[in-house]
N, CA, C and O atoms as a Tinker XYZ file with bonds, in Angstrom:
   464  protein
     1  N     69.659000  -44.899000  -27.986000    73     2
     2  CA    69.980000  -45.228000  -29.162000    64     1     3
     3  C     69.653000  -43.485000  -30.164000    63     2     4     5
     4  O     68.702000  -42.708000  -30.081000    81     3
     5  N     70.737000  -43.443000  -30.906000    73     3     6
     6  CA    70.773000  -42.210000  -31.617000    64     5     7
     7  C     70.835000  -42.783000  -32.915000    63     6     8     9
     8  O     71.437000  -43.764000  -33.352000    81     7
     9  N     69.910000  -41.765000  -33.542000    73     7    10
    10  CA    69.651000  -42.017000  -34.902000    64     9    11
    11  C     70.174000  -40.783000  -36.025000    63    10    12    13
    12  O     70.278000  -39.695000  -35.459000    81    11
    13  N     70.500000  -40.753000  -37.420000    73    11    14
    14  CA    70.838000  -39.925000  -38.086000    64    13    15
    15  C     69.705000  -39.685000  -38.938000    63    14    16    17
    16  O     69.024000  -40.584000  -39.430000    81    15
    17  N     69.456000  -38.048000  -39.155000    73    15    18
    18  CA    68.409000  -37.767000  -39.773000    64    17    19
    19  C     68.913000  -36.128000  -40.550000    63    18    20    21
    20  O     69.746000  -35.315000  -40.150000    81    19
    21  N     68.217000  -36.104000  -41.510000    73    19    22
    22  CA    68.494000  -34.721000  -42.074000    64    21    23
    23  C     68.521000  -33.766000  -41.140000    63    22    24    25
    24  O     67.861000  -33.874000  -40.106000    81    23
    25  N     69.370000  -32.612000  -41.431000    73    23    26
    26  CA    69.115000  -31.496000  -40.175000    64    25    27
    27  C     68.774000  -30.218000  -41.312000    63    26    28    29
    28  O     67.919000  -29.347000  -41.155000    81    27
    29  N     69.784000  -30.392000  -42.603000    73    27    30
    30  CA    69.911000  -28.953000  -43.177000    64    29    31
    31  C     70.087000  -29.815000  -45.147000    63    30    32    33
    32  O     70.695000  -30.742000  -45.683000    81    31
    33  N     69.208000  -28.839000  -45.487000    73    31    34
    34  CA    69.272000  -29.076000  -47.472000    64    33    35
    35  C     69.369000  -27.632000  -48.154000    63    34    36    37
    36  O     68.530000  -26.736000  -48.068000    81    35
    37  N     70.296000  -27.613000  -48.689000    73    35    38
    38  CA    70.384000  -26.295000  -49.568000    64    37    39
    39  C     70.044000  -27.419000  -51.032000    63    38    40    41
    40  O     70.789000  -28.289000  -51.484000    81    39
    41  N     68.751000  -27.032000  -51.481000    73    39    42
    42  CA    68.484000  -27.469000  -52.795000    64    41    43
    43  C     68.812000  -27.193000  -54.147000    63    42    44    45
    44  O     68.138000  -26.283000  -54.628000    81    43
    45  N     69.699000  -27.742000  -54.947000    73    43    46
    46  CA    69.759000  -27.346000  -56.420000    64    45    47
    47  C     70.470000  -26.012000  -56.683000    63    46    48    49
    48  O     69.872000  -25.171000  -57.355000    81    47
    49  N     71.911000  -25.702000  -56.125000    73    47    50
    50  CA    72.568000  -24.502000  -56.437000    64    49    51
    51  C     73.591000  -24.914000  -57.257000    63    50    52    53
    52  O     73.908000  -26.101000  -57.330000    81    51
    53  N     74.233000  -23.896000  -57.988000    73    51    54
    54  CA    75.108000  -23.999000  -58.964000    64    53    55
    55  C     76.499000  -23.695000  -58.407000    63    54    56    57
    56  O     76.704000  -22.707000  -57.702000    81    55
    57  N     77.583000  -24.697000  -58.792000    73    55    58
    58  CA    78.915000  -24.264000  -58.811000    64    57    59
    59  C     79.355000  -23.002000  -59.149000    63    58    60    61
    60  O     79.177000  -22.556000  -60.283000    81    59
    61  N     79.915000  -22.379000  -58.273000    73    59    62
    62  CA    80.403000  -21.000000  -59.054000    64    61    63
    63  C     82.037000  -20.944000  -59.102000    63    62    64    65
    64  O     82.655000  -20.103000  -59.756000    81    63
    65  N     82.721000  -22.102000  -58.207000    73    63    66
    66  CA    84.274000  -21.927000  -58.349000    64    65    67
    67  C     84.423000  -23.381000  -58.115000    63    66    68    69
    68  O     83.503000  -24.124000  -57.774000    81    67
    69  N     85.907000  -23.802000  -58.366000    73    67    70
    70  CA    86.478000  -24.950000  -58.257000    64    69    71
    71  C     88.159000  -24.896000  -57.746000    63    70    72    73
    72  O     89.053000  -25.311000  -58.483000    81    71
    73  N     88.365000  -24.451000  -56.686000    73    71    74
    74  CA    90.116000  -24.084000  -56.239000    64    73    75
    75  C     90.672000  -25.350000  -55.861000    63    74    76    77
    76  O     90.488000  -25.753000  -54.713000    81    75
    77  N     91.432000  -26.133000  -56.814000    73    75    78
    78  CA    92.219000  -27.191000  -56.514000    64    77    79
    79  C     93.314000  -26.872000  -55.703000    63    78    80    81
    80  O     93.672000  -27.702000  -54.867000    81    79
    81  N     93.957000  -25.710000  -55.821000    73    79    82
    82  CA    95.147000  -25.400000  -54.708000    64    81    83
    83  C     94.489000  -24.787000  -53.331000    63    82    84    85
    84  O     94.905000  -23.686000  -52.971000    81    83
    85  N     93.697000  -25.303000  -52.711000    73    83    86
    86  CA    92.948000  -25.180000  -51.365000    64    85    87
    87  C     93.057000  -26.418000  -50.290000    63    86    88    89
    88  O     92.886000  -27.580000  -50.660000    81    87
    89  N     93.306000  -26.131000  -49.155000    73    87    90
    90  CA    93.639000  -27.428000  -48.569000    64    89    91
    91  C     92.172000  -28.257000  -48.247000    63    90    92    93
    92  O     92.075000  -29.287000  -47.581000    81    91
    93  N     91.269000  -27.648000  -48.790000    73    91    94
    94  CA    89.800000  -28.442000  -49.002000    64    93    95
    95  C     88.750000  -27.786000  -48.270000    63    94    96    97
    96  O     88.947000  -26.892000  -47.446000    81    95
    97  N     87.266000  -28.403000  -48.697000    73    95    98
    98  CA    86.266000  -27.652000  -48.089000    64    97    99
    99  C     85.527000  -27.226000  -49.380000    63    98   100   101
   100  O     85.903000  -27.208000  -50.552000    81    99
   101  N     84.137000  -26.829000  -48.685000    73    99   102
   102  CA    83.255000  -26.039000  -49.596000    64   101   103
   103  C     83.008000  -24.831000  -49.176000    63   102   104   105
   104  O     82.593000  -24.832000  -48.017000    81   103
   105  N     83.125000  -23.463000  -49.810000    73   103   106
   106  CA    82.875000  -22.289000  -49.414000    64   105   107
   107  C     81.516000  -22.160000  -49.811000    63   106   108   109
   108  O     81.273000  -22.647000  -50.915000    81   107
   109  N     80.311000  -21.495000  -49.048000    73   107   110
   110  CA    79.255000  -21.531000  -49.060000    64   109   111
   111  C     79.040000  -19.989000  -48.860000    63   110   112   113
   112  O     79.851000  -19.425000  -48.125000    81   111
   113  N     78.152000  -19.328000  -49.367000    73   111   114
   114  CA    77.522000  -17.854000  -49.187000    64   113   115
   115  C     76.931000  -18.005000  -47.553000    63   114   116   117
   116  O     76.294000  -18.963000  -47.115000    81   115
   117  N     77.209000  -17.163000  -47.043000    73   115   118
   118  CA    76.915000  -16.776000  -45.306000    64   117   119
   119  C     75.490000  -17.106000  -45.441000    63   118   120   121
   120  O     75.048000  -18.131000  -44.923000    81   119
   121  N     74.644000  -16.192000  -46.194000    73   119   122
   122  CA    73.428000  -16.134000  -46.232000    64   121   123
   123  C     72.829000  -17.562000  -46.357000    63   122   124   125
   124  O     71.953000  -17.986000  -45.604000    81   123
   125  N     73.285000  -18.141000  -47.199000    73   123   126
   126  CA    72.706000  -19.379000  -47.325000    64   125   127
   127  C     72.908000  -20.379000  -46.088000    63   126   128   129
   128  O     71.908000  -21.033000  -45.789000    81   127
   129  N     73.833000  -20.543000  -45.484000    73   127   130
   130  CA    74.540000  -21.146000  -44.706000    64   129   131
   131  C     73.526000  -20.818000  -43.287000    63   130   132   133
   132  O     73.126000  -21.623000  -42.446000    81   131
   133  N     73.247000  -19.081000  -43.397000    73   131   134
   134  CA    72.152000  -19.034000  -41.942000    64   133   135
   135  C     70.859000  -19.692000  -42.264000    63   134   136   137
   136  O     70.272000  -20.241000  -41.332000    81   135
   137  N     70.239000  -19.718000  -43.659000    73   135   138
   138  CA    68.895000  -19.856000  -43.696000    64   137   139
   139  C     69.169000  -21.394000  -43.919000    63   138   140   141
   140  O     68.080000  -21.827000  -44.296000    81   139
   141  N     69.824000  -22.160000  -43.890000    73   139   142
   142  CA    69.920000  -23.651000  -43.834000    64   141   143
   143  C     70.316000  -23.992000  -42.497000    63   142   144   145
   144  O     70.352000  -25.168000  -42.136000    81   143
   145  N     70.629000  -22.991000  -41.703000    73   143   146
   146  CA    71.153000  -23.704000  -39.948000    64   145   147
   147  C     72.748000  -24.341000  -40.221000    63   146   148   149
   148  O     72.987000  -25.051000  -39.244000    81   147
   149  N     73.656000  -24.356000  -40.953000    73   147   150
   150  CA    74.636000  -24.775000  -40.929000    64   149   151
   151  C     75.767000  -23.682000  -40.870000    63   150   152   153
   152  O     75.824000  -22.514000  -41.253000    81   151
   153  N     76.721000  -24.604000  -40.179000    73   151   154
   154  CA    77.842000  -23.302000  -39.413000    64   153   155
   155  C     79.244000  -24.059000  -39.940000    63   154   156   157
   156  O     79.459000  -25.147000  -40.473000    81   155
   157  N     80.181000  -22.811000  -39.475000    73   155   158
   158  CA    81.450000  -23.064000  -39.524000    64   157   159
   159  C     81.966000  -24.157000  -39.584000    63   158   160   161
   160  O     81.673000  -24.521000  -38.445000    81   159
   161  N     82.682000  -25.255000  -40.136000    73   159   162
   162  CA    83.101000  -26.127000  -40.286000    64   161   163
   163  C     82.659000  -27.499000  -40.146000    63   162   164   165
   164  O     83.339000  -28.521000  -40.054000    81   163
   165  N     81.133000  -27.312000  -40.145000    73   163   166
   166  CA    80.468000  -28.496000  -40.009000    64   165   167
   167  C     80.613000  -29.578000  -41.406000    63   166   168   169
   168  O     80.759000  -29.112000  -42.536000    81   167
   169  N     80.567000  -30.674000  -41.212000    73   167   170
   170  CA    80.250000  -31.561000  -42.330000    64   169   171
   171  C     79.091000  -31.693000  -43.193000    63   170   172   173
   172  O     77.915000  -31.476000  -42.899000    81   171
   173  N     79.533000  -32.042000  -44.189000    73   171   174
   174  CA    78.629000  -31.705000  -45.132000    64   173   175
   175  C     78.455000  -32.728000  -46.606000    63   174   176   177
   176  O     79.514000  -32.966000  -47.188000    81   175
   177  N     77.428000  -33.201000  -47.085000    73   175   178
   178  CA    77.610000  -34.385000  -47.987000    64   177   179
   179  C     77.180000  -33.329000  -49.288000    63   178   180   181
   180  O     76.440000  -32.411000  -48.935000    81   179
   181  N     77.472000  -33.347000  -50.428000    73   179   182
   182  CA    77.872000  -32.870000  -51.604000    64   181   183
   183  C     77.281000  -33.687000  -53.079000    63   182   184   185
   184  O     77.963000  -34.230000  -53.948000    81   183
   185  N     76.274000  -33.597000  -53.025000    73   183   186
   186  CA    75.607000  -34.404000  -54.092000    64   185   187
   187  C     75.803000  -33.446000  -55.403000    63   186   188   189
   188  O     75.732000  -32.221000  -55.311000    81   187
   189  N     76.059000  -34.138000  -56.647000    73   187   190
   190  CA    76.088000  -33.513000  -57.812000    64   189   191
   191  C     75.198000  -33.912000  -58.870000    63   190   192   193
   192  O     75.527000  -34.966000  -59.414000    81   191
   193  N     74.187000  -33.369000  -59.297000    73   191   194
   194  CA    73.087000  -34.224000  -59.973000    64   193   195
   195  C     73.672000  -33.779000  -61.596000    63   194   196   197
   196  O     72.848000  -33.951000  -62.494000    81   195
   197  N     74.878000  -33.290000  -61.952000    73   195   198
   198  CA    75.778000  -33.698000  -63.335000    64   197   199
   199  C     75.942000  -34.790000  -63.362000    63   198   200   201
   200  O     75.330000  -35.461000  -64.192000    81   199
   201  N     76.789000  -35.355000  -62.506000    73   199   202
   202  CA    77.713000  -36.806000  -62.551000    64   201   203
   203  C     77.535000  -37.658000  -61.932000    63   202   204   205
   204  O     78.102000  -38.742000  -62.069000    81   203
   205  N     76.659000  -37.372000  -61.051000    73   203   206
   206  CA    76.364000  -38.623000  -60.126000    64   205   207
   207  C     77.320000  -38.407000  -58.398000    63   206   208   209
   208  O     76.911000  -38.921000  -57.357000    81   207
   209  N     78.338000  -37.722000  -58.479000    73   207   210
   210  CA    79.486000  -37.523000  -57.508000    64   209   211
   211  C     79.003000  -37.286000  -56.278000    63   210   212   213
   212  O     78.423000  -36.208000  -56.146000    81   211
   213  N     79.077000  -37.978000  -55.354000    73   211   214
   214  CA    78.811000  -37.489000  -53.733000    64   213   215
   215  C     80.010000  -37.644000  -52.839000    63   214   216   217
   216  O     80.722000  -38.648000  -52.832000    81   215
   217  N     80.153000  -36.783000  -52.226000    73   215   218
   218  CA    81.164000  -36.445000  -51.150000    64   217   219
   219  C     81.043000  -35.430000  -50.015000    63   218   220   221
   220  O     80.476000  -34.338000  -50.046000    81   219
   221  N     81.649000  -35.975000  -49.073000    73   219   222
   222  CA    81.547000  -35.157000  -47.927000    64   221   223
   223  C     82.933000  -34.213000  -48.022000    63   222   224   225
   224  O     83.811000  -34.440000  -48.855000    81   223
   225  N     82.975000  -33.503000  -47.386000    73   223   226
   226  CA    83.324000  -32.287000  -46.802000    64   225   227
   227  C     82.860000  -31.473000  -45.630000    63   226   228   229
   228  O     81.920000  -31.714000  -44.872000    81   227
   229  N     83.652000  -30.519000  -45.625000    73   227   230
   230  CA    83.314000  -29.585000  -44.338000    64   229   231
   231  C     82.827000  -28.194000  -44.797000    63   230   232   233
   232  O     82.939000  -28.201000  -46.023000    81   231
   233  N     82.383000  -27.115000  -44.427000    73   231   234
   234  CA    82.155000  -25.970000  -44.838000    64   233   235
   235  C     82.726000  -24.647000  -44.081000    63   234   236   237
   236  O     82.683000  -24.342000  -42.889000    81   235
   237  N     83.207000  -24.058000  -45.064000    73   235   238
   238  CA    83.455000  -22.784000  -44.617000    64   237   239
   239  C     82.837000  -21.471000  -45.252000    63   238   240   241
   240  O     82.579000  -21.572000  -46.452000    81   239
   241  N     82.599000  -20.437000  -44.741000    73   239   242
   242  CA    81.760000  -19.215000  -44.972000    64   241   243
   243  C     82.080000  -18.269000  -46.425000    63   242   244   245
   244  O     83.190000  -17.806000  -46.688000    81   243
   245  N     81.281000  -18.161000  -46.983000    73   243   246
   246  CA    81.650000  -17.381000  -48.397000    64   245   247
   247  C     81.286000  -15.947000  -47.941000    63   246   248   249
   248  O     80.637000  -15.815000  -46.903000    81   247
   249  N     81.703000  -14.763000  -48.726000    73   247   250
   250  CA    80.661000  -13.361000  -48.675000    64   249   251
   251  C     79.055000  -13.520000  -48.694000    63   250   252   253
   252  O     78.356000  -14.177000  -49.464000    81   251
   253  N     78.741000  -12.809000  -47.736000    73   251   254
   254  CA    77.381000  -12.843000  -48.224000    64   253   255
   255  C     76.730000  -12.512000  -49.374000    63   254   256   257
   256  O     77.346000  -11.722000  -50.088000    81   255
   257  N     75.642000  -12.890000  -49.776000    73   255   258
   258  CA    74.877000  -11.982000  -50.778000    64   257   259
   259  C     75.467000  -12.181000  -52.167000    63   258   260   261
   260  O     75.096000  -11.525000  -53.140000    81   259
   261  N     76.712000  -13.428000  -52.218000    73   259   262
   262  CA    77.574000  -13.633000  -53.487000    64   261   263
   263  C     77.047000  -14.823000  -54.005000    63   262   264   265
   264  O     77.580000  -15.298000  -55.007000    81   263
   265  N     75.986000  -15.443000  -53.435000    73   263   266
   266  CA    75.973000  -16.763000  -54.224000    64   265   267
   267  C     76.609000  -17.927000  -54.162000    63   266   268   269
   268  O     76.053000  -18.991000  -54.433000    81   267
   269  N     78.176000  -17.796000  -53.696000    73   267   270
   270  CA    79.025000  -18.341000  -53.760000    64   269   271
   271  C     79.095000  -19.900000  -53.416000    63   270   272   273
   272  O     79.160000  -20.288000  -52.250000    81   271
   273  N     79.073000  -20.840000  -54.603000    73   271   274
   274  CA    79.431000  -22.186000  -53.886000    64   273   275
   275  C     81.101000  -23.016000  -54.342000    63   274   276   277
   276  O     81.126000  -23.885000  -55.213000    81   275
   277  N     81.822000  -22.764000  -53.923000    73   275   278
   278  CA    82.916000  -23.297000  -54.350000    64   277   279
   279  C     83.658000  -24.340000  -53.809000    63   278   280   281
   280  O     84.083000  -24.289000  -52.655000    81   279
   281  N     83.880000  -25.453000  -54.685000    73   279   282
   282  CA    84.389000  -26.528000  -53.980000    64   281   283
   283  C     85.989000  -26.690000  -53.969000    63   282   284   285
   284  O     86.425000  -27.032000  -55.069000    81   283
   285  N     86.822000  -26.544000  -53.106000    73   283   286
   286  CA    88.161000  -26.560000  -52.551000    64   285   287
   287  C     88.783000  -27.962000  -52.769000    63   286   288   289
   288  O     88.144000  -29.010000  -52.856000    81   287
   289  N     90.316000  -27.801000  -52.854000    73   287   290
   290  CA    90.973000  -28.562000  -52.497000    64   289   291
   291  C     90.622000  -30.092000  -53.505000    63   290   292   293
   292  O     90.071000  -29.760000  -54.555000    81   291
   293  N     90.817000  -31.554000  -53.398000    73   291   294
   294  CA    90.704000  -32.201000  -54.146000    64   293   295
   295  C     89.136000  -32.683000  -54.737000    63   294   296   297
   296  O     88.926000  -33.595000  -55.537000    81   295
   297  N     88.241000  -31.893000  -54.168000    73   295   298
   298  CA    86.968000  -32.007000  -53.969000    64   297   299
   299  C     86.372000  -31.196000  -55.464000    63   298   300   301
   300  O     85.261000  -31.360000  -55.967000    81   299
   301  N     87.318000  -30.427000  -55.891000    73   299   302
   302  CA    87.466000  -29.492000  -57.055000    64   301   303
   303  C     87.348000  -30.469000  -58.163000    63   302   304   305
   304  O     86.921000  -30.129000  -59.267000    81   303
   305  N     87.602000  -31.290000  -57.974000    73   303   306
   306  CA    87.897000  -32.251000  -59.489000    64   305   307
   307  C     86.415000  -33.399000  -59.485000    63   306   308   309
   308  O     86.152000  -34.340000  -60.234000    81   307
   309  N     85.917000  -33.019000  -58.705000    73   307   310
   310  CA    84.619000  -33.702000  -58.644000    64   309   311
   311  C     83.234000  -32.878000  -59.445000    63   310   312   313
   312  O     82.238000  -33.413000  -59.932000    81   311
   313  N     83.503000  -31.739000  -59.393000    73   311   314
   314  CA    82.410000  -30.853000  -59.862000    64   313   315
   315  C     83.366000  -29.739000  -61.287000    63   314   316   317
   316  O     84.581000  -29.543000  -61.341000    81   315
   317  N     82.509000  -29.316000  -62.055000    73   315   318
   318  CA    82.692000  -28.663000  -63.019000    64   317   319
   319  C     81.685000  -26.929000  -62.637000    63   318   320   321
   320  O     80.478000  -26.964000  -62.397000    81   319
   321  N     82.408000  -25.721000  -62.659000    73   319   322
   322  CA    81.860000  -24.568000  -62.459000    64   321   323
   323  C     80.211000  -24.684000  -63.440000    63   322   324   325
   324  O     80.192000  -24.614000  -64.669000    81   323
   325  N     79.288000  -24.819000  -62.809000    73   323   326
   326  CA    77.768000  -24.680000  -63.542000    64   325   327
   327  C     77.065000  -25.570000  -62.964000    63   326   328   329
   328  O     75.851000  -25.473000  -62.784000    81   327
   329  N     77.849000  -26.621000  -62.584000    73   327   330
   330  CA    77.082000  -27.983000  -62.596000    64   329   331
   331  C     75.696000  -27.908000  -61.253000    63   330   332   333
   332  O     75.484000  -26.833000  -60.691000    81   331
   333  N     75.046000  -28.902000  -60.970000    73   331   334
   334  CA    73.753000  -28.556000  -59.872000    64   333   335
   335  C     74.303000  -29.590000  -58.889000    63   334   336   337
   336  O     74.789000  -30.696000  -59.128000    81   335
   337  N     74.078000  -28.858000  -57.532000    73   335   338
   338  CA    74.450000  -29.344000  -56.461000    64   337   339
   339  C     73.117000  -29.738000  -55.242000    63   338   340   341
   340  O     72.105000  -29.067000  -55.037000    81   339
   341  N     73.408000  -30.652000  -54.764000    73   339   342
   342  CA    72.342000  -30.528000  -53.591000    64   341   343
   343  C     73.587000  -30.448000  -52.555000    63   342   344   345
   344  O     74.774000  -30.671000  -52.793000    81   343
   345  N     72.891000  -30.015000  -51.173000    73   343   346
   346  CA    74.238000  -29.831000  -49.809000    64   345   347
   347  C     73.227000  -30.114000  -49.301000    63   346   348   349
   348  O     72.122000  -29.604000  -49.485000    81   347
   349  N     73.717000  -31.512000  -48.161000    73   347   350
   350  CA    73.026000  -31.852000  -46.943000    64   349   351
   351  C     73.753000  -31.959000  -45.687000    63   350   352   353
   352  O     74.883000  -32.446000  -45.687000    81   351
   353  N     73.295000  -31.615000  -44.794000    73   351   354
   354  CA    74.049000  -31.997000  -43.390000    64   353   355
   355  C     72.955000  -32.570000  -42.673000    63   354   356   357
   356  O     71.750000  -32.364000  -42.814000    81   355
   357  N     73.690000  -33.482000  -41.713000    73   355   358
   358  CA    72.727000  -34.594000  -41.115000    64   357   359
   359  C     73.012000  -34.350000  -39.244000    63   358   360   361
   360  O     74.004000  -33.870000  -38.697000    81   359
   361  N     72.169000  -34.703000  -38.830000    73   359   362
   362  CA    72.410000  -35.055000  -37.056000    64   361   363
   363  C     72.035000  -36.084000  -36.455000    63   362   364   365
   364  O     71.233000  -36.925000  -36.862000    81   363
   365  N     72.754000  -36.052000  -35.193000    73   363   366
   366  CA    72.100000  -37.403000  -34.646000    64   365   367
   367  C     71.586000  -37.003000  -33.425000    63   366   368   369
   368  O     72.054000  -36.096000  -32.737000    81   367
   369  N     70.596000  -37.702000  -33.152000    73   367   370
   370  CA    69.360000  -37.748000  -32.173000    64   369   371
   371  C     68.772000  -38.742000  -31.678000    63   370   372   373
   372  O     68.809000  -39.796000  -32.312000    81   371
   373  N     68.239000  -38.696000  -30.719000    73   371   374
   374  CA    67.284000  -39.742000  -30.130000    64   373   375
   375  C     65.750000  -39.794000  -31.364000    63   374   376   377
   376  O     65.175000  -38.925000  -32.020000    81   375
   377  N     65.567000  -41.241000  -31.196000    73   375   378
   378  CA    64.560000  -41.144000  -31.778000    64   377   379
   379  C     63.137000  -40.557000  -31.560000    63   378   380   381
   380  O     62.345000  -40.421000  -32.493000    81   379
   381  N     62.851000  -40.209000  -30.244000    73   379   382
   382  CA    62.096000  -39.118000  -29.988000    64   381   383
   383  C     62.541000  -37.980000  -30.392000    63   382   384   385
   384  O     61.627000  -37.428000  -31.005000    81   383
   385  N     63.436000  -37.359000  -30.372000    73   383   386
   386  CA    63.815000  -36.189000  -30.766000    64   385   387
   387  C     63.316000  -35.883000  -32.194000    63   386   388   389
   388  O     62.794000  -34.831000  -32.563000    81   387
   389  N     63.623000  -37.238000  -33.108000    73   387   390
   390  CA    63.578000  -37.160000  -34.477000    64   389   391
   391  C     62.404000  -37.294000  -34.798000    63   390   392   393
   392  O     62.239000  -37.314000  -36.018000    81   391
   393  N     61.160000  -37.435000  -33.955000    73   391   394
   394  CA    60.072000  -37.507000  -34.598000    64   393   395
   395  C     59.279000  -36.185000  -34.324000    63   394   396   397
   396  O     58.087000  -36.049000  -34.599000    81   395
   397  N     59.937000  -35.385000  -33.848000    73   395   398
   398  CA    59.537000  -33.944000  -34.018000    64   397   399
   399  C     60.425000  -33.109000  -34.532000    63   398   400   401
   400  O     60.055000  -31.936000  -34.484000    81   399
   401  N     61.492000  -33.297000  -35.019000    73   399   402
   402  CA    62.665000  -32.477000  -35.445000    64   401   403
   403  C     62.364000  -31.968000  -36.383000    63   402   404   405
   404  O     62.116000  -32.871000  -37.182000    81   403
   405  N     62.103000  -30.358000  -37.169000    73   403   406
   406  CA    61.993000  -30.259000  -38.247000    64   405   407
   407  C     63.364000  -29.277000  -38.998000    63   406   408   409
   408  O     63.704000  -28.133000  -38.698000    81   407
   409  N     63.857000  -30.048000  -39.875000    73   407   410
   410  CA    65.146000  -29.891000  -40.547000    64   409   411
   411  C     65.017000  -28.178000  -41.780000    63   410   412   413
   412  O     64.018000  -28.017000  -42.480000    81   411
   413  N     65.671000  -27.606000  -41.781000    73   411   414
   414  CA    65.771000  -26.791000  -42.377000    64   413   415
   415  C     66.010000  -26.968000  -44.332000    63   414   416   417
   416  O     67.030000  -27.388000  -44.878000    81   415
   417  N     64.832000  -26.539000  -44.969000    73   415   418
   418  CA    65.213000  -26.860000  -46.508000    64   417   419
   419  C     65.186000  -25.433000  -46.849000    63   418   420   421
   420  O     64.519000  -24.573000  -46.274000    81   419
   421  N     66.133000  -25.238000  -48.036000    73   419   422
   422  CA    66.368000  -24.123000  -48.619000    64   421   423
   423  C     66.274000  -24.141000  -50.067000    63   422   424   425
   424  O     66.707000  -25.206000  -50.506000    81   423
   425  N     65.838000  -23.297000  -51.022000    73   423   426
   426  CA    65.551000  -23.233000  -52.478000    64   425   427
   427  C     65.633000  -22.053000  -52.626000    63   426   428   429
   428  O     64.812000  -21.155000  -52.441000    81   427
   429  N     67.042000  -22.050000  -53.100000    73   427   430
   430  CA    67.688000  -20.667000  -53.227000    64   429   431
   431  C     67.208000  -20.640000  -54.989000    63   430   432   433
   432  O     67.012000  -21.678000  -55.622000    81   431
   433  N     67.087000  -19.367000  -55.531000    73   431   434
   434  CA    67.583000  -19.093000  -56.920000    64   433   435
   435  C     68.316000  -19.893000  -57.777000    63   434   436   437
   436  O     69.519000  -19.656000  -57.888000    81   435
   437  N     67.651000  -21.088000  -58.606000    73   435   438
   438  CA    68.976000  -21.624000  -59.174000    64   437   439
   439  C     69.643000  -21.060000  -60.304000    63   438   440   441
   440  O     70.402000  -21.854000  -60.860000    81   439
   441  N     69.575000  -19.876000  -60.820000    73   439   442
   442  CA    70.507000  -19.231000  -61.425000    64   441   443
   443  C     71.373000  -18.462000  -60.654000    63   442   444   445
   444  O     72.562000  -18.432000  -60.972000    81   443
   445  N     71.055000  -17.967000  -59.895000    73   443   446
   446  CA    71.785000  -16.885000  -59.101000    64   445   447
   447  C     72.303000  -17.445000  -57.703000    63   446   448   449
   448  O     73.105000  -16.730000  -57.101000    81   447
   449  N     71.952000  -18.561000  -57.174000    73   447   450
   450  CA    72.037000  -19.220000  -55.569000    64   449   451
   451  C     71.720000  -18.160000  -54.514000    63   450   452   453
   452  O     71.983000  -18.343000  -53.325000    81   451
   453  N     71.093000  -16.938000  -55.027000    73   451   454
   454  CA    70.552000  -16.174000  -54.256000    64   453   455
   455  C     69.218000  -16.567000  -53.723000    63   454   456   457
   456  O     68.321000  -17.144000  -54.339000    81   455
   457  N     69.223000  -16.107000  -52.291000    73   455   458
   458  CA    67.888000  -16.453000  -51.429000    64   457   459
   459  C     66.636000  -15.703000  -52.502000    63   458   460   461
   460  O     66.921000  -14.891000  -53.383000    81   459
   461  N     65.212000  -16.187000  -52.191000    73   459   462
   462  CA    64.379000  -15.792000  -52.934000    64   461   463
   463  C     63.420000  -15.069000  -52.090000    63   462   464
   464  O     62.430000  -14.540000  -52.595000    81   463
């Protein structure tokens, strides 16, 4: 049996952009992706603390050191620049693996989205 557990979390980042005219996804500063062990194309849950919206999309890397968090495509309608988000990825694993698995939690600076 496999269960789904939290793999990575980037806690409380601010939206820096919303690009409706893009095919979809969320662009995340590559430094944040690396710190949270998130890879290009990975499925991610986006939780908007400002309006309660939750959505799933996939990740594309942004420029390192920029703090970029841009929602692209239809997801851009679910956020406003400056909204605070929690970004979560999940992994499937056996119950035994899950008992010892350690997720990656990242708490960037809430004003700049940069690693502390």
